[in-house]
Structures are given as C-alpha cells and as structure tokens.
N, C-alpha and C positions, 0 to 999 in steps of 0.2 A: 419448544426448545429453542437452544441460539444457535442462528444458523448466521454462514456468513457465505454468498457469495458473491465473491470476482470476477468483472468483465473488464474489459479490454484493451486486452493483451496484442502481438501476433507479433509483423517483421517487422520492422524496419529499417533504411537509413543510415548508418551514423549520420550526427548531425539531426534525426529528424526526432519530432514529437511525438507520443502518446499519453494518453490517459485516461489511467486505470481510473474506476471506479468498486464498489464494493457496500451491498444491497446487504443490508442486517437486517431479522427479524426476533425475535423472542424472550426481550429482554427489551431495559427503558434503555434507548440507544445513545438521549440526549445526557443520561446520569453517567454517561464513561466515558472515560480515557482511549479513545482508538491508534493503532496503530499499523505502519507498510513495512513487512519485512520479505528481504528478497531470499536466495539461494541461490548460486550458480550450480554446473555441474560441481561435484567433488570438493565443492568447502562449506562452511558451517552456513546454516540460517543466518543471517545479519540485518540489524534492525537498520529503518532504514529513513521513519519520523514517527512521532509519536503528536499526536495532534489533541489538546485539551476536551474535555465537554464545551466551556469558551469557548474554543476555536481558537487556541494560540497553539501554533505545530510549537514541537518541542525534539530533539534532540535530531537533528538532519546528523546523519557521518557526514564529514566531510569533505567525502570524495564526491556528494550528492549538494552539496550546499552551494545556494545562487542559482541549480539545475533543476527542481528536483522542490514542487507544492505539495503539499497537503492539505486540504480543507476538508468540510463538514456539512452537512445541511438537513439538522437535526430533525428538519421540517419532514423530510426524506428519508431518515434513517440511514443515508448513504454518507462515507467515509469518501473521495476520490484520492487523487493520486498523479498529477500533473507531472508528468517530465520534458522538458529540453536535453538541447543540443546529449544526445541519446551518443553515446560511445559503446563497441564492445562490448566493453568490457560491462555495462551494464544489462550484458543477457544475463537474464536467472529466469529460476517462476517466481510470481511478486507472489506473495501471500500477507492478506486483512488478519488482524488478530483483535482478542480483549480480553478482557480480565472478567469477569466478570461472576461473582460469588469465589473470588477464588480457586478459580479454576480458569484454562486461559483454553480462549477457542479460538482456531484455525478453522480459515474457508479452504475451501483445497485447491487454491491458489487459480494464476492465469499466467502464461510461457510469453516473454517479453523478449525477443529473438532481433541482437543488435547486427546487422550481416549487411555488403556492398555485393 
C-alpha cells in the first residue's frame, strides 16, 4: 500500500534552515508528481510546492518563493523540502502528498517550529 513517511522537522530559530524528507513506497514513485503541504494551528492546510515527475518545481506559494526548494530523488523514492530563512509564521505541521490512482495520500506529518 502507499506509504509516505516524513522526517526532518524540529525546533529552529528565526532565520535558520531545515531540510524535510519524505520516503515513499507502495507505488512507482517516478511516475507521480509529489507535493508538500503545511497546516498551522487553527488554519487550513495549504500547498507549499509541487514537483513534477521530471523534477521541475511548481506552485510555490508566494510567501515561500525564494526561501523554500522542493526536490526529488527518483532513485531513492524521496522528495525533499529545503527551507531557508525560516520565520515564526512558517511554524506548522508539514505533510507529504501524492495522488495515486485518483486517491490522495498523506504522510503523518512532521512538526516544524520556528521560535527563539
């Protein structure tokens, strides 16, 4: 079955960096676009970025452009999110996402807290 497992979250000071990873299994990873979403307390889940099967980033949210970079490794079945210049408003649970066979799958999420 499809599984998405995120890692790499944690507590970081404003201006710091984190790299999130998502390990995918149960489907042919290289054939599907992948996305990162995030959900802050009391807010709706929002799209962070999508990456095509060929590794082309798409759809960065305006607030993240220039700071976040999505990438993928089709040999390792992983999708990554590099986050620089983090701000307190980036605090959220970050989720990996794939739509496989018309079904949307989510990982369990990884908490990112930006605070001094």
